[in-house]
N, CA, C and O atoms as CSV, one atom per row, in Angstrom:
chain,resi,resn,atom,element,x,y,z
A,1,UNK,N,N,109.797,90.343,92.718
A,1,UNK,CA,C,109.404,89.192,91.913
A,1,UNK,C,C,110.472,88.111,91.927
A,1,UNK,O,O,110.201,86.981,91.523
A,2,UNK,N,N,111.662,88.424,92.374
A,2,UNK,CA,C,112.740,87.452,92.392
A,2,UNK,C,C,112.860,86.792,93.756
A,2,UNK,O,O,112.734,87.457,94.785
A,3,UNK,N,N,113.100,85.507,93.769
A,3,UNK,CA,C,113.309,84.808,95.040
A,3,UNK,C,C,114.732,85.018,95.538
A,3,UNK,O,O,115.093,84.531,96.609
A,4,UNK,N,N,115.534,85.733,94.776
A,4,UNK,CA,C,116.924,85.979,95.157
A,4,UNK,C,C,117.148,87.377,95.705
A,4,UNK,O,O,118.289,87.793,95.903
A,5,UNK,N,N,116.080,88.094,95.947
A,5,UNK,CA,C,116.169,89.456,96.461
A,5,UNK,C,C,116.326,89.414,97.975
A,5,UNK,O,O,115.674,88.617,98.649
A,6,UNK,N,N,117.177,90.259,98.500
A,6,UNK,CA,C,117.343,90.375,99.944
A,6,UNK,C,C,116.758,91.697,100.392
A,6,UNK,O,O,116.916,92.724,99.731
A,7,UNK,N,N,116.082,91.654,101.521
A,7,UNK,CA,C,115.469,92.853,102.066
A,7,UNK,C,C,115.928,93.008,103.502
A,7,UNK,O,O,116.011,92.035,104.251
A,8,UNK,N,N,116.222,94.227,103.874
A,8,UNK,CA,C,116.575,94.545,105.250
A,8,UNK,C,C,115.856,95.808,105.664
A,8,UNK,O,O,115.401,96.580,104.819
A,9,UNK,N,N,115.756,96.016,106.946
A,9,UNK,CA,C,115.042,97.174,107.475
A,9,UNK,C,C,115.943,97.906,108.456
A,9,UNK,O,O,116.571,97.286,109.314
A,10,UNK,N,N,116.006,99.218,108.329
A,10,UNK,CA,C,116.647,100.076,109.321
A,10,UNK,C,C,115.584,101.029,109.840
A,10,UNK,O,O,114.848,101.633,109.061
A,11,UNK,N,N,115.508,101.160,111.134
A,11,UNK,CA,C,114.527,102.056,111.743
A,11,UNK,C,C,115.140,103.432,111.956
A,11,UNK,O,O,116.261,103.562,112.449
A,12,UNK,N,N,114.382,104.455,111.573
A,12,UNK,CA,C,114.814,105.829,111.745
A,12,UNK,C,C,113.648,106.635,112.320
A,12,UNK,O,O,113.088,107.496,111.641
A,13,UNK,N,N,113.286,106.351,113.571
A,13,UNK,CA,C,112.109,107.019,114.139
A,13,UNK,C,C,112.322,108.510,114.342
A,13,UNK,O,O,113.445,108.982,114.517
A,14,UNK,N,N,111.212,109.236,114.312
A,14,UNK,CA,C,111.280,110.680,114.514
A,14,UNK,C,C,110.948,111.066,115.947
A,14,UNK,O,O,111.176,112.205,116.355
A,15,UNK,N,N,110.415,110.128,116.708
A,15,UNK,CA,C,110.047,110.424,118.096
A,15,UNK,C,C,110.941,109.654,119.059
A,15,UNK,O,O,111.735,108.807,118.650
A,16,UNK,N,N,110.798,109.960,120.336
A,16,UNK,CA,C,111.574,109.287,121.368
A,16,UNK,C,C,111.238,107.799,121.357
A,16,UNK,O,O,110.069,107.420,121.289
A,17,UNK,N,N,112.261,106.968,121.424
A,17,UNK,CA,C,112.095,105.524,121.343
A,17,UNK,C,C,111.675,104.976,122.704
A,17,UNK,O,O,112.401,105.083,123.692
A,18,UNK,N,N,110.455,104.373,122.725
A,18,UNK,CA,C,109.919,103.781,123.945
A,18,UNK,C,C,109.284,102.441,123.582
A,18,UNK,O,O,108.990,102.182,122.415
A,19,UNK,N,N,109.076,101.595,124.583
A,19,UNK,CA,C,108.460,100.286,124.325
A,19,UNK,C,C,107.085,100.417,123.691
A,19,UNK,O,O,106.745,99.648,122.792
A,20,UNK,N,N,106.290,101.380,124.144
A,20,UNK,CA,C,104.919,101.469,123.661
A,20,UNK,C,C,104.783,102.041,122.255
A,20,UNK,O,O,103.713,101.926,121.658
A,21,UNK,N,N,105.824,102.650,121.709
A,21,UNK,CA,C,105.706,103.175,120.345
A,21,UNK,C,C,106.628,102.448,119.353
A,21,UNK,O,O,106.861,102.924,118.242
A,22,UNK,N,N,107.142,101.294,119.775
A,22,UNK,CA,C,108.027,100.537,118.888
A,22,UNK,C,C,107.548,99.113,118.639
A,22,UNK,O,O,108.325,98.274,118.183
A,23,UNK,N,N,106.287,98.827,118.928
A,23,UNK,CA,C,105.773,97.459,118.783
A,23,UNK,C,C,105.933,96.950,117.347
A,23,UNK,O,O,106.361,95.815,117.139
A,24,UNK,N,N,105.600,97.765,116.377
A,24,UNK,CA,C,105.699,97.323,114.982
A,24,UNK,C,C,107.156,97.155,114.577
A,24,UNK,O,O,107.507,96.158,113.945
A,25,UNK,N,N,108.003,98.103,114.926
A,25,UNK,CA,C,109.424,98.003,114.585
A,25,UNK,C,C,110.050,96.769,115.230
A,25,UNK,O,O,110.803,96.043,114.580
A,26,UNK,N,N,109.747,96.529,116.496
A,26,UNK,CA,C,110.281,95.347,117.181
A,26,UNK,C,C,109.695,94.066,116.597
A,26,UNK,O,O,110.378,93.044,116.528
A,27,UNK,N,N,108.425,94.119,116.176
A,27,UNK,CA,C,107.809,92.959,115.540
A,27,UNK,C,C,108.471,92.616,114.215
A,27,UNK,O,O,108.698,91.446,113.908
A,28,UNK,N,N,108.776,93.635,113.439
A,28,UNK,CA,C,109.454,93.424,112.154
A,28,UNK,C,C,110.842,92.830,112.383
A,28,UNK,O,O,111.209,91.846,111.742
A,29,UNK,N,N,111.608,93.419,113.287
A,29,UNK,CA,C,112.950,92.906,113.564
A,29,UNK,C,C,112.905,91.478,114.089
A,29,UNK,O,O,113.706,90.636,113.684
A,30,UNK,N,N,111.973,91.209,114.984
A,30,UNK,CA,C,111.843,89.867,115.541
A,30,UNK,C,C,111.482,88.869,114.459
A,30,UNK,O,O,112.029,87.766,114.430
A,31,UNK,N,N,110.576,89.233,113.574
A,31,UNK,CA,C,110.184,88.334,112.492
A,31,UNK,C,C,111.370,88.021,111.582
A,31,UNK,O,O,111.560,86.873,111.181
A,32,UNK,N,N,112.166,89.035,111.258
A,32,UNK,CA,C,113.361,88.804,110.432
A,32,UNK,C,C,114.313,87.828,111.107
A,32,UNK,O,O,114.950,87.017,110.436
A,33,UNK,N,N,114.413,87.900,112.425
A,33,UNK,CA,C,115.352,87.061,113.168
A,33,UNK,C,C,114.853,85.644,113.436
A,33,UNK,O,O,115.660,84.744,113.673
A,34,UNK,N,N,113.534,85.430,113.403
A,34,UNK,CA,C,113.017,84.150,113.881
A,34,UNK,C,C,112.185,83.351,112.886
A,34,UNK,O,O,111.906,82.181,113.149
A,35,UNK,N,N,111.783,83.912,111.780
A,35,UNK,CA,C,110.818,83.229,110.921
A,35,UNK,C,C,111.406,82.834,109.573
A,35,UNK,O,O,112.388,83.411,109.106
A,36,UNK,N,N,110.777,81.836,108.964
A,36,UNK,CA,C,111.159,81.427,107.614
A,36,UNK,C,C,110.678,82.486,106.629
A,36,UNK,O,O,109.845,83.326,106.970
A,37,UNK,N,N,111.196,82.445,105.421
A,37,UNK,CA,C,110.839,83.454,104.414
A,37,UNK,C,C,109.342,83.498,104.128
A,37,UNK,O,O,108.772,84.581,103.995
A,38,UNK,N,N,108.696,82.330,104.032
A,38,UNK,CA,C,107.260,82.316,103.724
A,38,UNK,C,C,106.458,82.955,104.852
A,38,UNK,O,O,105.576,83.776,104.599
A,39,UNK,N,N,106.754,82.589,106.081
A,39,UNK,CA,C,106.050,83.168,107.225
A,39,UNK,C,C,106.357,84.653,107.342
A,39,UNK,O,O,105.476,85.454,107.656
A,40,UNK,N,N,107.595,85.013,107.091
A,40,UNK,CA,C,108.026,86.405,107.214
A,40,UNK,C,C,107.236,87.310,106.276
A,40,UNK,O,O,106.722,88.347,106.695
A,41,UNK,N,N,107.142,86.926,105.029
A,41,UNK,CA,C,106.443,87.750,104.034
A,41,UNK,C,C,104.976,87.959,104.425
A,41,UNK,O,O,104.473,89.082,104.371
A,42,UNK,N,N,104.306,86.903,104.810
A,42,UNK,CA,C,102.893,86.999,105.182
A,42,UNK,C,C,102.705,87.832,106.439
A,42,UNK,O,O,101.785,88.646,106.519
A,43,UNK,N,N,103.573,87.629,107.416
A,43,UNK,CA,C,103.455,88.363,108.671
A,43,UNK,C,C,103.729,89.847,108.460
A,43,UNK,O,O,103.023,90.690,109.015
A,44,UNK,N,N,104.736,90.174,107.672
A,44,UNK,CA,C,105.026,91.587,107.407
A,44,UNK,C,C,103.861,92.268,106.692
A,44,UNK,O,O,103.557,93.429,106.966
A,45,UNK,N,N,103.215,91.558,105.790
A,45,UNK,CA,C,102.039,92.118,105.111
A,45,UNK,C,C,100.942,92.434,106.115
A,45,UNK,O,O,100.307,93.485,106.038
A,46,UNK,N,N,100.722,91.530,107.051
A,46,UNK,CA,C,99.692,91.765,108.063
A,46,UNK,C,C,100.110,92.867,109.028
A,46,UNK,O,O,99.297,93.713,109.401
A,47,UNK,N,N,101.364,92.858,109.429
A,47,UNK,CA,C,101.859,93.811,110.423
A,47,UNK,C,C,101.821,95.244,109.915
A,47,UNK,O,O,101.687,96.172,110.713
A,48,UNK,N,N,101.936,95.445,108.621
A,48,UNK,CA,C,101.979,96.801,108.069
A,48,UNK,C,C,100.605,97.344,107.681
A,48,UNK,O,O,100.508,98.432,107.113
A,49,UNK,N,N,99.554,96.603,107.979
A,49,UNK,CA,C,98.205,97.104,107.704
A,49,UNK,C,C,97.778,98.078,108.788
A,49,UNK,O,O,98.142,97.937,109.955
A,50,UNK,N,N,97.002,99.065,108.378
A,50,UNK,CA,C,96.582,100.123,109.297
A,50,UNK,C,C,95.791,99.585,110.488
A,50,UNK,O,O,95.978,100.043,111.615
A,51,UNK,N,N,94.906,98.612,110.240
A,51,UNK,CA,C,94.108,98.085,111.349
A,51,UNK,C,C,94.975,97.351,112.376
A,51,UNK,O,O,94.661,97.356,113.567
A,52,UNK,N,N,96.048,96.730,111.928
A,52,UNK,CA,C,96.973,96.071,112.857
A,52,UNK,C,C,97.697,97.112,113.688
A,52,UNK,O,O,97.848,96.945,114.898
A,53,UNK,N,N,98.146,98.187,113.054
A,53,UNK,CA,C,98.826,99.265,113.778
A,53,UNK,C,C,97.902,99.873,114.826
A,53,UNK,O,O,98.320,100.132,115.955
A,54,UNK,N,N,96.652,100.100,114.452
A,54,UNK,CA,C,95.693,100.661,115.409
A,54,UNK,C,C,95.463,99.712,116.576
A,54,UNK,O,O,95.370,100.139,117.726
A,55,UNK,N,N,95.374,98.445,116.278
A,55,UNK,CA,C,95.161,97.444,117.317
A,55,UNK,C,C,96.331,97.405,118.296
A,55,UNK,O,O,96.127,97.355,119.509
A,56,UNK,N,N,97.545,97.428,117.776
A,56,UNK,CA,C,98.730,97.423,118.636
A,56,UNK,C,C,98.827,98.712,119.444
A,56,UNK,O,O,99.204,98.685,120.615
A,57,UNK,N,N,98.489,99.838,118.823
A,57,UNK,CA,C,98.512,101.114,119.533
A,57,UNK,C,C,97.483,101.146,120.655
A,57,UNK,O,O,97.671,101.837,121.656
A,58,UNK,N,N,96.395,100.397,120.489
A,58,UNK,CA,C,95.346,100.337,121.509
A,58,UNK,C,C,95.683,99.358,122.631
A,58,UNK,O,O,94.925,99.214,123.590
A,59,UNK,N,N,96.836,98.683,122.500
A,59,UNK,CA,C,97.274,97.806,123.578
A,59,UNK,C,C,97.199,96.321,123.310
A,59,UNK,O,O,97.485,95.523,124.203
A,60,UNK,N,N,96.818,95.920,122.094
A,60,UNK,CA,C,96.775,94.496,121.768
A,60,UNK,C,C,98.184,93.909,121.827
A,60,UNK,O,O,99.161,94.578,121.491
A,61,UNK,N,N,98.273,92.679,122.248
A,61,UNK,CA,C,99.566,91.983,122.292
A,61,UNK,C,C,99.914,91.491,120.895
A,61,UNK,O,O,99.055,90.993,120.169
A,62,UNK,N,N,101.169,91.633,120.532
A,62,UNK,CA,C,101.592,91.256,119.179
A,62,UNK,C,C,101.437,89.763,118.933
A,62,UNK,O,O,101.232,89.351,117.792
A,63,UNK,N,N,101.530,88.948,119.967
A,63,UNK,CA,C,101.386,87.500,119.772
A,63,UNK,C,C,99.982,87.123,119.309
A,63,UNK,O,O,99.776,86.027,118.788
A,64,UNK,N,N,99.015,88.019,119.495
A,64,UNK,CA,C,97.643,87.753,119.054
A,64,UNK,C,C,97.498,87.869,117.539
A,64,UNK,O,O,96.512,87.397,116.973
A,65,UNK,N,N,98.475,88.495,116.879
A,65,UNK,CA,C,98.371,88.653,115.420
A,65,UNK,C,C,99.307,87.720,114.663
A,65,UNK,O,O,99.415,87.814,113.441
A,66,UNK,N,N,99.983,86.823,115.369
A,66,UNK,CA,C,100.845,85.860,114.688
A,66,UNK,C,C,100.009,84.950,113.798
A,66,UNK,O,O,98.847,84.677,114.097
A,67,UNK,N,N,100.592,84.492,112.725
A,67,UNK,CA,C,99.884,83.695,111.732
A,67,UNK,C,C,100.140,82.205,111.935
A,67,UNK,O,O,101.165,81.818,112.496
A,68,UNK,N,N,99.208,81.370,111.477
A,68,UNK,CA,C,99.457,79.922,111.530
A,68,UNK,C,C,100.726,79.582,110.743
A,68,UNK,O,O,100.974,80.137,109.673
A,69,UNK,N,N,101.502,78.686,111.279
A,69,UNK,CA,C,102.751,78.293,110.622
A,69,UNK,C,C,103.966,79.030,111.140
A,69,UNK,O,O,105.098,78.640,110.855
A,70,UNK,N,N,103.744,80.092,111.898
A,70,UNK,CA,C,104.871,80.823,112.479
A,70,UNK,C,C,105.359,80.084,113.720
A,70,UNK,O,O,104.590,79.385,114.380
A,71,UNK,N,N,106.622,80.242,114.024
A,71,UNK,CA,C,107.197,79.679,115.245
A,71,UNK,C,C,106.865,80.641,116.386
A,71,UNK,O,O,107.647,81.535,116.710
A,72,UNK,N,N,105.697,80.443,116.984
A,72,UNK,CA,C,105.173,81.364,117.987
A,72,UNK,C,C,106.082,81.505,119.202
A,72,UNK,O,O,106.348,82.619,119.654
A,73,UNK,N,N,106.556,80.384,119.729
A,73,UNK,CA,C,107.369,80.423,120.948
A,73,UNK,C,C,108.675,81.178,120.733
A,73,UNK,O,O,109.061,82.014,121.550
A,74,UNK,N,N,109.351,80.878,119.629
A,74,UNK,CA,C,110.608,81.551,119.326
A,74,UNK,C,C,110.377,83.038,119.111
A,74,UNK,O,O,111.146,83.872,119.590
A,75,UNK,N,N,109.314,83.365,118.390
A,75,UNK,CA,C,108.982,84.771,118.153
A,75,UNK,C,C,108.747,85.488,119.477
A,75,UNK,O,O,109.329,86.545,119.723
A,76,UNK,N,N,107.906,84.925,120.321
A,76,UNK,CA,C,107.541,85.587,121.577
A,76,UNK,C,C,108.751,85.784,122.487
A,76,UNK,O,O,108.903,86.844,123.094
A,77,UNK,N,N,109.608,84.775,122.586
A,77,UNK,CA,C,110.807,84.897,123.437
A,77,UNK,C,C,111.723,85.998,122.928
A,77,UNK,O,O,112.221,86.806,123.711
A,78,UNK,N,N,111.946,86.033,121.626
A,78,UNK,CA,C,112.835,87.043,121.048
A,78,UNK,C,C,112.222,88.437,121.166
A,78,UNK,O,O,112.917,89.396,121.503
A,79,UNK,N,N,110.928,88.549,120.890
A,79,UNK,CA,C,110.240,89.841,120.967
A,79,UNK,C,C,110.323,90.410,122.382
A,79,UNK,O,O,110.562,91.604,122.564
A,80,UNK,N,N,110.128,89.563,123.365
A,80,UNK,CA,C,110.133,90.008,124.757
A,80,UNK,C,C,111.525,90.361,125.274
A,80,UNK,O,O,111.650,91.064,126.277
A,81,UNK,N,N,112.566,89.885,124.604
A,81,UNK,CA,C,113.928,90.184,125.052
A,81,UNK,C,C,114.653,91.168,124.134
A,81,UNK,O,O,115.765,91.600,124.435
A,82,UNK,N,N,114.022,91.516,123.021
A,82,UNK,CA,C,114.637,92.472,122.094
A,82,UNK,C,C,114.569,93.864,122.708
A,82,UNK,O,O,113.490,94.439,122.856
A,83,UNK,N,N,115.702,94.382,123.053
A,83,UNK,CA,C,115.738,95.689,123.695
A,83,UNK,C,C,115.581,96.826,122.709
A,83,UNK,O,O,115.552,96.629,121.494
A,84,UNK,N,N,115.482,98.003,123.256
A,84,UNK,CA,C,115.334,99.205,122.428
A,84,UNK,C,C,116.675,99.677,121.866
A,84,UNK,O,O,116.715,100.524,120.973
A,85,UNK,N,N,117.765,99.129,122.389
A,85,UNK,CA,C,119.089,99.540,121.927
A,85,UNK,C,C,119.296,99.292,120.439
A,85,UNK,O,O,119.959,100.082,119.766
A,86,UNK,N,N,118.737,98.204,119.919
A,86,UNK,CA,C,118.922,97.905,118.503
A,86,UNK,C,C,118.240,98.971,117.645
A,86,UNK,O,O,118.761,99.343,116.594
A,87,UNK,N,N,117.087,99.460,118.080
A,87,UNK,CA,C,116.405,100.521,117.331
A,87,UNK,C,C,117.173,101.826,117.461
A,87,UNK,O,O,117.263,102.586,116.497
A,88,UNK,N,N,117.720,102.095,118.625
A,88,UNK,CA,C,118.538,103.295,118.809
A,88,UNK,C,C,119.789,103.235,117.939
A,88,UNK,O,O,120.222,104.252,117.398
A,89,UNK,N,N,120.367,102.048,117.807
A,89,UNK,CA,C,121.540,101.874,116.947
A,89,UNK,C,C,121.175,102.124,115.486
A,89,UNK,O,O,121.922,102.773,114.755
A,90,UNK,N,N,120.025,101.606,115.068
A,90,UNK,CA,C,119.545,101.868,113.703
A,90,UNK,C,C,119.384,103.363,113.480
A,90,UNK,O,O,119.820,103.902,112.463
A,91,UNK,N,N,118.753,104.027,114.444
A,91,UNK,CA,C,118.512,105.464,114.335
A,91,UNK,C,C,119.837,106.225,114.209
A,91,UNK,O,O,119.972,107.126,113.382
A,92,UNK,N,N,120.794,105.852,115.030
A,92,UNK,CA,C,122.095,106.518,114.991
A,92,UNK,C,C,122.779,106.304,113.639
A,92,UNK,O,O,123.340,107.243,113.075
A,93,UNK,N,N,122.735,105.074,113.116
A,93,UNK,CA,C,123.338,104.782,111.817
A,93,UNK,C,C,122.668,105.608,110.720
A,93,UNK,O,O,123.344,106.201,109.880
A,94,UNK,N,N,121.340,105.641,110.734
A,94,UNK,CA,C,120.601,106.400,109.714
A,94,UNK,C,C,120.968,107.878,109.728
A,94,UNK,O,O,121.119,108.498,108.675
A,95,UNK,N,N,121.111,108.433,110.918
A,95,UNK,CA,C,121.339,109.865,111.019
A,95,UNK,C,C,122.814,110.242,110.913
A,95,UNK,O,O,123.147,111.272,110.327
A,96,UNK,N,N,123.695,109.424,111.471
A,96,UNK,CA,C,125.120,109.761,111.460
A,96,UNK,C,C,125.827,109.327,110.167
A,96,UNK,O,O,126.660,110.060,109.633
A,97,UNK,N,N,125.493,108.148,109.678
A,97,UNK,CA,C,126.186,107.611,108.502
A,97,UNK,C,C,125.442,107.945,107.211
A,97,UNK,O,O,126.042,108.419,106.247
A,98,UNK,N,N,124.151,107.697,107.201
A,98,UNK,CA,C,123.369,107.940,105.986
A,98,UNK,C,C,122.912,109.390,105.856
A,98,UNK,O,O,122.405,109.799,104.811
A,99,UNK,N,N,123.095,110.163,106.928
A,99,UNK,CA,C,122.741,111.590,106.951
A,99,UNK,C,C,121.261,111.844,106.708
A,99,UNK,O,O,120.891,112.827,106.066
A,100,UNK,N,N,120.416,110.955,107.222
A,100,UNK,CA,C,118.976,111.147,107.129
A,100,UNK,C,C,118.500,111.977,108.309
A,100,UNK,O,O,119.081,111.909,109.392
A,101,UNK,N,N,117.468,112.742,108.111
A,101,UNK,CA,C,116.838,113.475,109.198
A,101,UNK,C,C,115.980,112.498,109.998
A,101,UNK,O,O,115.582,111.465,109.461
A,102,UNK,N,N,115.682,112.794,111.270
A,102,UNK,CA,C,114.819,111.902,112.042
A,102,UNK,C,C,113.498,111.655,111.310
A,102,UNK,O,O,112.815,112.596,110.907
A,103,UNK,N,N,113.152,110.387,111.147
A,103,UNK,CA,C,111.914,110.012,110.473
A,103,UNK,C,C,111.989,109.973,108.957
A,103,UNK,O,O,111.058,109.492,108.310
A,104,UNK,N,N,113.074,110.468,108.375
A,104,UNK,CA,C,113.202,110.480,106.920
A,104,UNK,C,C,113.390,109.056,106.408
A,104,UNK,O,O,114.102,108.259,107.019
A,105,UNK,N,N,112.750,108.739,105.287
A,105,UNK,CA,C,112.840,107.416,104.693
A,105,UNK,C,C,113.787,107.434,103.496
A,105,UNK,O,O,113.996,108.463,102.853
A,106,UNK,N,N,114.344,106.274,103.224
A,106,UNK,CA,C,115.216,106.120,102.071
A,106,UNK,C,C,115.197,104.669,101.633
A,106,UNK,O,O,114.847,103.779,102.407
A,107,UNK,N,N,115.572,104.441,100.397
A,107,UNK,CA,C,115.724,103.079,99.863
A,107,UNK,C,C,117.169,102.937,99.444
A,107,UNK,O,O,117.712,103.780,98.729
A,108,UNK,N,N,117.782,101.865,99.895
A,108,UNK,CA,C,119.161,101.585,99.490
A,108,UNK,C,C,119.159,100.375,98.590
A,108,UNK,O,O,118.429,99.413,98.828
A,109,UNK,N,N,119.966,100.421,97.567
A,109,UNK,CA,C,120.100,99.286,96.646
A,109,UNK,C,C,121.584,99.004,96.478
A,109,UNK,O,O,122.366,99.904,96.169
A,110,UNK,N,N,121.961,97.770,96.680
A,110,UNK,CA,C,123.363,97.373,96.583
A,110,UNK,C,C,124.248,98.214,97.506
A,110,UNK,O,O,125.388,98.538,97.174
A,111,UNK,N,N,123.696,98.556,98.662
A,111,UNK,CA,C,124.469,99.290,99.663
A,111,UNK,C,C,124.704,100.742,99.351
A,111,UNK,O,O,125.567,101.367,99.967
A,112,UNK,N,N,123.960,101.307,98.405
A,112,UNK,CA,C,124.171,102.714,98.028
A,112,UNK,C,C,122.933,103.532,98.275
A,112,UNK,O,O,122.927,104.736,98.016
């Protein structure tokens, strides 16, 4: 409810990290890196819906679900160049530093 809240995402996948099973994770990271707060919130809401996940799993291109007002070109360039290393780094941090099991979720507040 506060406009002063900061949100971040760390990926901790339970399966082998591949391009075809990281579309949503890469979409979320790309949106955080390229979009304004208003576009980001709306896009994340759409991206986390089950029908969107099914569509992406069936092979739909993520650029087809971008919303009006988003910076499409910047998003697409970043999405296409965002490697899997960043997700692997997130996974390593979650498991080595935070001591989470693969796929385990957690909420951190104030870095704790």
